[in-house]
N, CA, C and O atoms as a Tinker XYZ file with bonds, in Angstrom:
   428  protein
     1  N      0.849000   -1.168000    0.000000    73     2
     2  CA     0.000000    0.000000    0.000000    64     1     3
     3  C      0.897000    1.234000    0.000000    63     2     4     5
     4  O      1.828000    1.354000    0.796000    81     3
     5  N      0.589000    2.133000   -0.905000    73     3     6
     6  CA     1.366000    3.366000   -0.979000    64     5     7
     7  C      0.854000    4.365000    0.057000    63     6     8     9
     8  O     -0.219000    4.183000    0.634000    81     7
     9  N      1.619000    5.403000    0.281000    73     7    10
    10  CA     1.213000    6.444000    1.216000    64     9    11
    11  C     -0.057000    7.145000    0.728000    63    10    12    13
    12  O     -0.916000    7.511000    1.531000    81    11
    13  N     -0.171000    7.328000   -0.583000    73    11    14
    14  CA    -1.372000    7.939000   -1.162000    64    13    15
    15  C     -2.600000    7.065000   -0.911000    63    14    16    17
    16  O     -3.662000    7.572000   -0.550000    81    15
    17  N     -2.455000    5.758000   -1.101000    73    15    18
    18  CA    -3.572000    4.843000   -0.857000    64    17    19
    19  C     -3.961000    4.851000    0.619000    63    18    20    21
    20  O     -5.147000    4.852000    0.948000    81    19
    21  N     -2.978000    4.856000    1.499000    73    19    22
    22  CA    -3.268000    4.894000    2.927000    64    21    23
    23  C     -4.010000    6.184000    3.291000    63    22    24    25
    24  O     -4.969000    6.158000    4.062000    81    23
    25  N     -3.565000    7.293000    2.739000    73    23    26
    26  CA    -4.247000    8.564000    2.978000    64    25    27
    27  C     -5.688000    8.534000    2.492000    63    26    28    29
    28  O     -6.587000    9.049000    3.156000    81    27
    29  N     -5.902000    7.927000    1.325000    73    27    30
    30  CA    -7.255000    7.837000    0.774000    64    29    31
    31  C     -8.129000    6.917000    1.628000    63    30    32    33
    32  O     -9.317000    7.186000    1.801000    81    31
    33  N     -7.558000    5.844000    2.161000    73    31    34
    34  CA    -8.304000    4.949000    3.057000    64    33    35
    35  C     -8.768000    5.715000    4.288000    63    34    36    37
    36  O     -9.941000    5.651000    4.657000    81    35
    37  N     -7.859000    6.433000    4.919000    73    35    38
    38  CA    -8.205000    7.183000    6.137000    64    37    39
    39  C     -9.225000    8.275000    5.821000    63    38    40    41
    40  O    -10.201000    8.445000    6.552000    81    39
    41  N     -9.002000    9.006000    4.744000    73    39    42
    42  CA    -9.931000   10.062000    4.346000    64    41    43
    43  C    -11.321000    9.495000    4.050000    63    42    44    45
    44  O    -12.332000   10.084000    4.435000    81    43
    45  N    -11.366000    8.366000    3.375000    73    43    46
    46  CA   -12.648000    7.739000    3.051000    64    45    47
    47  C    -13.384000    7.321000    4.321000    63    46    48    49
    48  O    -14.595000    7.512000    4.426000    81    47
    49  N    -12.666000    6.756000    5.280000    73    47    50
    50  CA   -13.318000    6.310000    6.514000    64    49    51
    51  C    -13.803000    7.496000    7.345000    63    50    52    53
    52  O    -14.869000    7.431000    7.957000    81    51
    53  N    -13.032000    8.568000    7.368000    73    51    54
    54  CA   -13.464000    9.778000    8.071000    64    53    55
    55  C    -14.700000   10.363000    7.394000    63    54    56    57
    56  O    -15.622000   10.815000    8.073000    81    55
    57  N    -14.726000   10.357000    6.067000    73    55    58
    58  CA   -15.892000   10.858000    5.327000    64    57    59
    59  C    -17.123000   10.003000    5.616000    63    58    60    61
    60  O    -18.231000   10.523000    5.744000    81    59
    61  N    -16.924000    8.703000    5.718000    73    59    62
    62  CA   -18.052000    7.817000    6.020000    64    61    63
    63  C    -18.637000    8.124000    7.402000    63    62    64    65
    64  O    -19.855000    8.208000    7.560000    81    63
    65  N    -17.780000    8.286000    8.378000    73    63    66
    66  CA   -18.241000    8.577000    9.736000    64    65    67
    67  C    -18.923000    9.947000    9.789000    63    66    68    69
    68  O    -20.004000   10.080000   10.363000    81    67
    69  N    -18.298000   10.956000    9.196000    73    67    70
    70  CA   -18.887000   12.295000    9.187000    64    69    71
    71  C    -20.238000   12.281000    8.467000    63    70    72    73
    72  O    -21.182000   12.941000    8.902000    81    71
    73  N    -20.326000   11.540000    7.385000    73    71    74
    74  CA   -21.586000   11.435000    6.656000    64    73    75
    75  C    -22.683000   10.816000    7.505000    63    74    76    77
    76  O    -23.821000   11.286000    7.495000    81    75
    77  N    -22.346000    9.768000    8.236000    73    75    78
    78  CA   -23.341000    9.125000    9.101000    64    77    79
    79  C    -23.795000   10.050000   10.228000    63    78    80    81
    80  O    -24.980000   10.102000   10.557000    81    79
    81  N    -22.847000   10.778000   10.818000    73    79    82
    82  CA   -23.190000   11.712000   11.891000    64    81    83
    83  C    -24.106000   12.818000   11.358000    63    82    84    85
    84  O    -25.092000   13.177000   12.002000    81    83
    85  N    -23.776000   13.352000   10.185000    73    83    86
    86  CA   -24.618000   14.402000    9.608000    64    85    87
    87  C    -26.012000   13.892000    9.258000    63    86    88    89
    88  O    -26.997000   14.606000    9.444000    81    87
    89  N    -26.103000   12.665000    8.755000    73    87    90
    90  CA   -27.426000   12.097000    8.472000    64    89    91
    91  C    -28.243000   11.947000    9.758000    63    90    92    93
    92  O    -29.431000   12.268000    9.787000    81    91
    93  N    -27.605000   11.463000   10.805000    73    91    94
    94  CA   -28.294000   11.309000   12.086000    64    93    95
    95  C    -28.773000   12.669000   12.603000    63    94    96    97
    96  O    -29.913000   12.800000   13.050000    81    95
    97  N    -27.899000   13.681000   12.540000    73    95    98
    98  CA   -28.294000   15.018000   12.980000    64    97    99
    99  C    -29.430000   15.559000   12.117000    63    98   100   101
   100  O    -30.384000   16.145000   12.630000    81    99
   101  N    -29.323000   15.360000   10.817000    73    99   102
   102  CA   -30.350000   15.864000    9.917000    64   101   103
   103  C    -31.706000   15.222000   10.132000    63   102   104   105
   104  O    -32.740000   15.861000    9.940000    81   103
   105  N    -31.702000   13.961000   10.529000    73   103   106
   106  CA   -32.970000   13.256000   10.700000    64   105   107
   107  C    -33.572000   13.443000   12.095000    63   106   108   109
   108  O    -34.717000   13.054000   12.329000    81   107
   109  N    -32.817000   14.032000   13.017000    73   107   110
   110  CA   -33.347000   14.175000   14.378000    64   109   111
   111  C    -33.501000   15.623000   14.824000    63   110   112   113
   112  O    -33.998000   15.869000   15.923000    81   111
   113  N    -33.094000   16.578000   14.014000    73   111   114
   114  CA   -33.221000   17.997000   14.381000    64   113   115
   115  C    -34.265000   18.676000   13.511000    63   114   116   117
   116  O    -34.542000   18.258000   12.387000    81   115
   117  N    -34.826000   19.724000   14.060000    73   115   118
   118  CA   -35.853000   20.466000   13.311000    64   117   119
   119  C    -35.233000   21.477000   12.358000    63   118   120   121
   120  O    -35.732000   21.659000   11.247000    81   119
   121  N    -34.155000   22.139000   12.770000    73   119   122
   122  CA   -33.541000   23.163000   11.929000    64   121   123
   123  C    -32.310000   22.596000   11.228000    63   122   124   125
   124  O    -31.587000   21.767000   11.781000    81   123
   125  N    -32.092000   23.053000   10.023000    73   123   126
   126  CA   -30.923000   22.622000    9.270000    64   125   127
   127  C    -30.997000   21.195000    8.778000    63   126   128   129
   128  O    -29.976000   20.589000    8.451000    81   127
   129  N    -32.189000   20.662000    8.724000    73   127   130
   130  CA   -32.370000   19.261000    8.351000    64   129   131
   131  C    -31.871000   18.987000    6.936000    63   130   132   133
   132  O    -31.070000   18.074000    6.734000    81   131
   133  N    -32.321000   19.751000    5.968000    73   131   134
   134  CA   -31.978000   19.493000    4.572000    64   133   135
   135  C    -30.479000   19.650000    4.323000    63   134   136   137
   136  O    -29.882000   18.839000    3.614000    81   135
   137  N    -29.871000   20.677000    4.895000    73   135   138
   138  CA   -28.441000   20.898000    4.658000    64   137   139
   139  C    -27.601000   19.779000    5.266000    63   138   140   141
   140  O    -26.608000   19.361000    4.670000    81   139
   141  N    -27.984000   19.291000    6.443000    73   139   142
   142  CA   -27.236000   18.201000    7.066000    64   141   143
   143  C    -27.393000   16.902000    6.280000    63   142   144   145
   144  O    -26.419000   16.176000    6.080000    81   143
   145  N    -28.591000   16.612000    5.842000    73   143   146
   146  CA   -28.819000   15.395000    5.055000    64   145   147
   147  C    -28.073000   15.482000    3.723000    63   146   148   149
   148  O    -27.488000   14.495000    3.277000    81   147
   149  N    -28.089000   16.642000    3.092000    73   147   150
   150  CA   -27.371000   16.817000    1.818000    64   149   151
   151  C    -25.867000   16.665000    2.019000    63   150   152   153
   152  O    -25.199000   15.999000    1.227000    81   151
   153  N    -25.331000   17.278000    3.075000    73   151   154
   154  CA   -23.891000   17.166000    3.351000    64   153   155
   155  C    -23.519000   15.728000    3.685000    63   154   156   157
   156  O    -22.487000   15.232000    3.230000    81   155
   157  N    -24.345000   15.059000    4.469000    73   155   158
   158  CA   -24.091000   13.653000    4.805000    64   157   159
   159  C    -24.115000   12.773000    3.576000    63   158   160   161
   160  O    -23.277000   11.884000    3.427000    81   159
   161  N    -25.067000   13.014000    2.696000    73   159   162
   162  CA   -25.151000   12.245000    1.460000    64   161   163
   163  C    -23.941000   12.494000    0.568000    63   162   164   165
   164  O    -23.424000   11.565000   -0.051000    81   163
   165  N    -23.490000   13.734000    0.501000    73   163   166
   166  CA   -22.301000   14.060000   -0.300000    64   165   167
   167  C    -21.065000   13.351000    0.247000    63   166   168   169
   168  O    -20.268000   12.814000   -0.522000    81   167
   169  N    -20.900000   13.345000    1.561000    73   167   170
   170  CA   -19.740000   12.672000    2.154000    64   169   171
   171  C    -19.797000   11.162000    1.937000    63   170   172   173
   172  O    -18.769000   10.535000    1.682000    81   171
   173  N    -20.979000   10.579000    2.035000    73   171   174
   174  CA   -21.099000    9.141000    1.786000    64   173   175
   175  C    -20.885000    8.812000    0.314000    63   174   176   177
   176  O    -20.389000    7.733000   -0.009000    81   175
   177  N    -21.247000    9.713000   -0.574000    73   175   178
   178  CA   -20.954000    9.527000   -1.999000    64   177   179
   179  C    -19.457000    9.571000   -2.241000    63   178   180   181
   180  O    -18.924000    8.754000   -2.992000    81   179
   181  N    -18.765000   10.528000   -1.604000    73   179   182
   182  CA   -17.304000   10.579000   -1.708000    64   181   183
   183  C    -16.693000    9.280000   -1.198000    63   182   184   185
   184  O    -15.797000    8.722000   -1.831000    81   183
   185  N    -17.181000    8.792000   -0.041000    73   183   186
   186  CA   -16.661000    7.539000    0.511000    64   185   187
   187  C    -16.823000    6.398000   -0.506000    63   186   188   189
   188  O    -15.892000    5.625000   -0.732000    81   187
   189  N    -17.984000    6.305000   -1.099000    73   187   190
   190  CA   -18.262000    5.236000   -2.054000    64   189   191
   191  C    -17.324000    5.304000   -3.261000    63   190   192   193
   192  O    -16.774000    4.285000   -3.680000    81   191
   193  N    -17.145000    6.489000   -3.810000    73   191   194
   194  CA   -16.269000    6.639000   -4.981000    64   193   195
   195  C    -14.808000    6.391000   -4.618000    63   194   196   197
   196  O    -14.067000    5.797000   -5.401000    81   195
   197  N    -14.391000    6.840000   -3.439000    73   195   198
   198  CA   -13.023000    6.581000   -2.985000    64   197   199
   199  C    -12.816000    5.085000   -2.778000    63   198   200   201
   200  O    -11.767000    4.544000   -3.128000    81   199
   201  N    -13.811000    4.423000   -2.213000    73   199   202
   202  CA   -13.721000    2.978000   -1.976000    64   201   203
   203  C    -13.582000    2.221000   -3.293000    63   202   204   205
   204  O    -12.801000    1.275000   -3.396000    81   203
   205  N    -14.342000    2.642000   -4.292000    73   203   206
   206  CA   -14.220000    2.010000   -5.609000    64   205   207
   207  C    -12.813000    2.181000   -6.169000    63   206   208   209
   208  O    -12.247000    1.245000   -6.733000    81   207
   209  N    -12.256000    3.366000   -6.014000    73   207   210
   210  CA   -10.893000    3.626000   -6.475000    64   209   211
   211  C     -9.899000    2.728000   -5.743000    63   210   212   213
   212  O     -8.988000    2.178000   -6.362000    81   211
   213  N    -10.065000    2.581000   -4.455000    73   211   214
   214  CA    -9.162000    1.744000   -3.665000    64   213   215
   215  C     -9.285000    0.276000   -4.044000    63   214   216   217
   216  O     -8.293000   -0.453000   -4.041000    81   215
   217  N    -10.499000   -0.161000   -4.370000    73   215   218
   218  CA   -10.695000   -1.558000   -4.778000    64   217   219
   219  C     -9.945000   -1.893000   -6.064000    63   218   220   221
   220  O     -9.578000   -3.045000   -6.294000    81   219
   221  N     -9.721000   -0.890000   -6.893000    73   219   222
   222  CA    -8.968000   -1.126000   -8.132000    64   221   223
   223  C     -7.525000   -1.499000   -7.863000    63   222   224   225
   224  O     -6.936000   -2.284000   -8.607000    81   223
   225  N     -6.942000   -0.939000   -6.796000    73   223   226
   226  CA    -5.519000   -1.133000   -6.592000    64   225   227
   227  C     -5.122000   -2.027000   -5.441000    63   226   228   229
   228  O     -3.942000   -2.343000   -5.284000    81   227
   229  N     -6.091000   -2.445000   -4.624000    73   227   230
   230  CA    -5.752000   -3.243000   -3.443000    64   229   231
   231  C     -6.616000   -4.490000   -3.368000    63   230   232   233
   232  O     -7.747000   -4.507000   -3.854000    81   231
   233  N     -6.077000   -5.522000   -2.762000    73   231   234
   234  CA    -6.858000   -6.737000   -2.528000    64   233   235
   235  C     -7.951000   -6.447000   -1.514000    63   234   236   237
   236  O     -7.725000   -5.730000   -0.539000    81   235
   237  N     -9.121000   -6.995000   -1.739000    73   235   238
   238  CA   -10.246000   -6.785000   -0.833000    64   237   239
   239  C     -9.925000   -7.320000    0.562000    63   238   240   241
   240  O    -10.306000   -6.714000    1.564000    81   239
   241  N     -9.230000   -8.445000    0.627000    73   239   242
   242  CA    -8.896000   -9.038000    1.924000    64   241   243
   243  C     -7.953000   -8.145000    2.726000    63   242   244   245
   244  O     -7.915000   -8.240000    3.952000    81   243
   245  N     -7.199000   -7.288000    2.062000    73   243   246
   246  CA    -6.306000   -6.352000    2.734000    64   245   247
   247  C     -7.032000   -5.046000    3.062000    63   246   248   249
   248  O     -6.805000   -4.448000    4.114000    81   247
   249  N     -7.894000   -4.616000    2.166000    73   247   250
   250  CA    -8.578000   -3.329000    2.310000    64   249   251
   251  C     -9.729000   -3.379000    3.311000    63   250   252   253
   252  O     -9.919000   -2.437000    4.080000    81   251
   253  N    -10.484000   -4.448000    3.310000    73   251   254
   254  CA   -11.715000   -4.488000    4.099000    64   253   255
   255  C    -11.504000   -4.327000    5.605000    63   254   256   257
   256  O    -12.341000   -3.694000    6.249000    81   255
   257  N    -10.450000   -4.854000    6.198000    73   255   258
   258  CA   -10.275000   -4.631000    7.637000    64   257   259
   259  C    -10.199000   -3.155000    8.031000    63   258   260   261
   260  O    -10.444000   -2.811000    9.188000    81   259
   261  N     -9.867000   -2.292000    7.092000    73   259   262
   262  CA    -9.850000   -0.862000    7.399000    64   261   263
   263  C    -11.254000   -0.327000    7.668000    63   262   264   265
   264  O    -11.406000    0.769000    8.208000    81   263
   265  N    -12.271000   -1.083000    7.300000    73   263   266
   266  CA   -13.639000   -0.706000    7.650000    64   265   267
   267  C    -13.791000   -0.635000    9.159000    63   266   268   269
   268  O    -14.629000    0.106000    9.674000    81   267
   269  N    -12.977000   -1.409000    9.867000    73   267   270
   270  CA   -12.997000   -1.360000   11.324000    64   269   271
   271  C    -12.643000    0.013000   11.861000    63   270   272   273
   272  O    -13.097000    0.407000   12.935000    81   271
   273  N    -11.830000    0.738000   11.107000    73   271   274
   274  CA   -11.462000    2.103000   11.508000    64   273   275
   275  C    -12.698000    2.980000   11.604000    63   274   276   277
   276  O    -12.820000    3.793000   12.520000    81   275
   277  N    -13.617000    2.816000   10.657000    73   275   278
   278  CA   -14.828000    3.642000   10.700000    64   277   279
   279  C    -15.686000    3.293000   11.906000    63   278   280   281
   280  O    -16.328000    4.175000   12.476000    81   279
   281  N    -15.712000    2.026000   12.308000    73   279   282
   282  CA   -16.484000    1.648000   13.492000    64   281   283
   283  C    -15.910000    2.281000   14.751000    63   282   284   285
   284  O    -16.654000    2.756000   15.609000    81   283
   285  N    -14.597000    2.287000   14.859000    73   283   286
   286  CA   -13.936000    2.904000   16.008000    64   285   287
   287  C    -14.187000    4.411000   16.013000    63   286   288   289
   288  O    -14.546000    4.985000   17.041000    81   287
   289  N    -13.995000    5.046000   14.854000    73   287   290
   290  CA   -14.221000    6.492000   14.760000    64   289   291
   291  C    -15.675000    6.857000   15.041000    63   290   292   293
   292  O    -15.958000    7.892000   15.643000    81   291
   293  N    -16.587000    6.004000   14.603000    73   291   294
   294  CA   -18.010000    6.281000   14.789000    64   293   295
   295  C    -18.404000    6.286000   16.264000    63   294   296   297
   296  O    -19.246000    7.082000   16.680000    81   295
   297  N    -17.804000    5.410000   17.046000    73   295   298
   298  CA   -18.097000    5.401000   18.478000    64   297   299
   299  C    -17.664000    6.726000   19.111000    63   298   300   301
   300  O    -18.408000    7.323000   19.889000    81   299
   301  N    -16.452000    7.176000   18.770000    73   299   302
   302  CA   -15.980000    8.451000   19.310000    64   301   303
   303  C    -16.824000    9.620000   18.817000    63   302   304   305
   304  O    -17.176000   10.505000   19.597000    81   303
   305  N    -17.152000    9.627000   17.520000    73   303   306
   306  CA   -17.948000   10.717000   16.944000    64   305   307
   307  C    -19.360000   10.747000   17.532000    63   306   308   309
   308  O    -19.914000   11.822000   17.764000    81   307
   309  N    -19.935000    9.580000   17.771000    73   307   310
   310  CA   -21.281000    9.528000   18.358000    64   309   311
   311  C    -21.303000   10.132000   19.751000    63   310   312   313
   312  O    -22.240000   10.836000   20.128000    81   311
   313  N    -20.268000    9.845000   20.495000    73   311   314
   314  CA   -20.195000   10.423000   21.833000    64   313   315
   315  C    -19.946000   11.913000   21.796000    63   314   316   317
   316  O    -20.567000   12.666000   22.546000    81   315
   317  N    -19.048000   12.347000   20.934000    73   315   318
   318  CA   -18.647000   13.751000   20.898000    64   317   319
   319  C    -19.699000   14.642000   20.233000    63   318   320   321
   320  O    -20.069000   15.677000   20.786000    81   319
   321  N    -20.180000   14.248000   19.057000    73   319   322
   322  CA   -21.086000   15.114000   18.283000    64   321   323
   323  C    -22.563000   14.879000   18.587000    63   322   324   325
   324  O    -23.376000   15.793000   18.448000    81   323
   325  N    -22.914000   13.668000   18.998000    73   323   326
   326  CA   -24.323000   13.356000   19.224000    64   325   327
   327  C    -24.677000   13.207000   20.698000    63   326   328   329
   328  O    -25.848000   13.085000   21.055000    81   327
   329  N    -23.649000   13.219000   21.553000    73   327   330
   330  CA   -23.901000   13.100000   22.982000    64   329   331
   331  C    -24.339000   11.717000   23.420000    63   330   332   333
   332  O    -24.920000   11.566000   24.494000    81   331
   333  N    -24.071000   10.709000   22.613000    73   331   334
   334  CA   -24.455000    9.348000   22.981000    64   333   335
   335  C    -23.515000    8.815000   24.059000    63   334   336   337
   336  O    -22.317000    9.099000   24.052000    81   335
   337  N    -24.067000    8.051000   24.970000    73   335   338
   338  CA   -23.265000    7.462000   26.046000    64   337   339
   339  C    -22.952000    6.018000   25.669000    63   338   340   341
   340  O    -23.815000    5.280000   25.195000    81   339
   341  N    -21.703000    5.636000   25.891000    73   339   342
   342  CA   -21.255000    4.293000   25.551000    64   341   343
   343  C    -21.117000    3.441000   26.810000    63   342   344   345
   344  O    -20.657000    3.913000   27.850000    81   343
   345  N    -21.519000    2.190000   26.696000    73   343   346
   346  CA   -21.369000    1.254000   27.802000    64   345   347
   347  C    -19.969000    0.645000   27.769000    63   346   348   349
   348  O    -19.237000    0.792000   26.791000    81   347
   349  N    -19.622000   -0.023000   28.823000    73   347   350
   350  CA   -18.325000   -0.697000   28.914000    64   349   351
   351  C    -18.194000   -1.723000   27.787000    63   350   352   353
   352  O    -17.117000   -1.876000   27.211000    81   351
   353  N    -19.274000   -2.418000   27.474000    73   351   354
   354  CA   -19.226000   -3.431000   26.414000    64   353   355
   355  C    -18.900000   -2.798000   25.056000    63   354   356   357
   356  O    -18.263000   -3.430000   24.213000    81   355
   357  N    -19.329000   -1.574000   24.849000    73   355   358
   358  CA   -18.996000   -0.873000   23.609000    64   357   359
   359  C    -17.502000   -0.638000   23.524000    63   358   360   361
   360  O    -16.897000   -0.860000   22.475000    81   359
   361  N    -16.895000   -0.187000   24.623000    73   359   362
   362  CA   -15.451000    0.078000   24.628000    64   361   363
   363  C    -14.644000   -1.211000   24.495000    63   362   364   365
   364  O    -13.568000   -1.212000   23.897000    81   363
   365  N    -15.156000   -2.299000   25.045000    73   363   366
   366  CA   -14.487000   -3.594000   24.864000    64   365   367
   367  C    -14.529000   -3.978000   23.395000    63   366   368   369
   368  O    -13.535000   -4.458000   22.850000    81   367
   369  N    -15.663000   -3.775000   22.752000    73   367   370
   370  CA   -15.784000   -4.055000   21.327000    64   369   371
   371  C    -14.845000   -3.201000   20.495000    63   370   372   373
   372  O    -14.228000   -3.691000   19.549000    81   371
   373  N    -14.733000   -1.933000   20.841000    73   371   374
   374  CA   -13.809000   -1.035000   20.133000    64   373   375
   375  C    -12.377000   -1.535000   20.280000    63   374   376   377
   376  O    -11.615000   -1.528000   19.313000    81   375
   377  N    -12.007000   -1.967000   21.481000    73   375   378
   378  CA   -10.651000   -2.480000   21.712000    64   377   379
   379  C    -10.402000   -3.744000   20.900000    63   378   380   381
   380  O     -9.312000   -3.919000   20.356000    81   379
   381  N    -11.381000   -4.617000   20.810000    73   379   382
   382  CA   -11.221000   -5.847000   20.025000    64   381   383
   383  C    -11.090000   -5.542000   18.531000    63   382   384   385
   384  O    -10.280000   -6.156000   17.837000    81   383
   385  N    -11.881000   -4.601000   18.048000    73   383   386
   386  CA   -11.800000   -4.215000   16.637000    64   385   387
   387  C    -10.429000   -3.623000   16.333000    63   386   388   389
   388  O     -9.801000   -3.970000   15.333000    81   387
   389  N     -9.971000   -2.728000   17.205000    73   387   390
   390  CA    -8.663000   -2.106000   17.005000    64   389   391
   391  C     -7.555000   -3.151000   17.025000    63   390   392   393
   392  O     -6.621000   -3.080000   16.226000    81   391
   393  N     -7.651000   -4.114000   17.925000    73   391   394
   394  CA    -6.661000   -5.194000   17.981000    64   393   395
   395  C     -6.677000   -6.013000   16.697000    63   394   396   397
   396  O     -5.623000   -6.361000   16.163000    81   395
   397  N     -7.847000   -6.313000   16.212000    73   395   398
   398  CA    -7.965000   -7.058000   14.960000    64   397   399
   399  C     -7.368000   -6.303000   13.776000    63   398   400   401
   400  O     -6.719000   -6.893000   12.913000    81   399
   401  N     -7.596000   -4.991000   13.748000    73   399   402
   402  CA    -7.032000   -4.181000   12.657000    64   401   403
   403  C     -5.502000   -4.209000   12.716000    63   402   404   405
   404  O     -4.838000   -4.293000   11.682000    81   403
   405  N     -4.956000   -4.140000   13.908000    73   403   406
   406  CA    -3.492000   -4.166000   14.048000    64   405   407
   407  C     -2.948000   -5.522000   13.604000    63   406   408   409
   408  O     -1.933000   -5.587000   12.910000    81   407
   409  N     -3.618000   -6.601000   14.000000    73   407   410
   410  CA    -3.156000   -7.939000   13.616000    64   409   411
   411  C     -3.195000   -8.137000   12.104000    63   410   412   413
   412  O     -2.274000   -8.719000   11.531000    81   411
   413  N     -4.243000   -7.664000   11.464000    73   411   414
   414  CA    -4.333000   -7.775000   10.004000    64   413   415
   415  C     -3.276000   -6.911000    9.347000    63   414   416   417
   416  O     -2.673000   -7.310000    8.351000    81   415
   417  N     -3.047000   -5.724000    9.901000    73   415   418
   418  CA    -2.045000   -4.824000    9.344000    64   417   419
   419  C     -0.636000   -5.370000    9.429000    63   418   420   421
   420  O      0.205000   -5.071000    8.581000    81   419
   421  N     -0.374000   -6.173000   10.453000    73   419   422
   422  CA     0.954000   -6.784000   10.594000    64   421   423
   423  C      1.182000   -7.929000    9.621000    63   422   424   425
   424  O      2.324000   -8.311000    9.366000    81   423
   425  N      0.137000   -8.463000    9.092000    73   423   426
   426  CA     0.212000   -9.622000    8.197000    64   425   427
   427  C      0.747000   -9.256000    6.833000    63   426   428
   428  O      0.870000  -10.121000    5.966000    81   427
């Protein structure tokens, strides 16, 4: 994996998380609903197109574990931007996902 590909992977996962947070905000707030949903949809579209680009140059078995990054980021973003409270079991799951990503990355 090149540095450019790694950057695109991280950027794509951040866009996916931001898109999901904006969609959630847009669907649960009275003001700014349309702009948040539109921005969330745009970010998820970017994620999709970036993912397609990455699939061209990387093996799926190598690329897919990076999806775990979005799950980890989403837990933090949900707490920070949406005020969601996480249980201990959630943090254990995050730790297991992160461990799995590291193990796959070492392979």
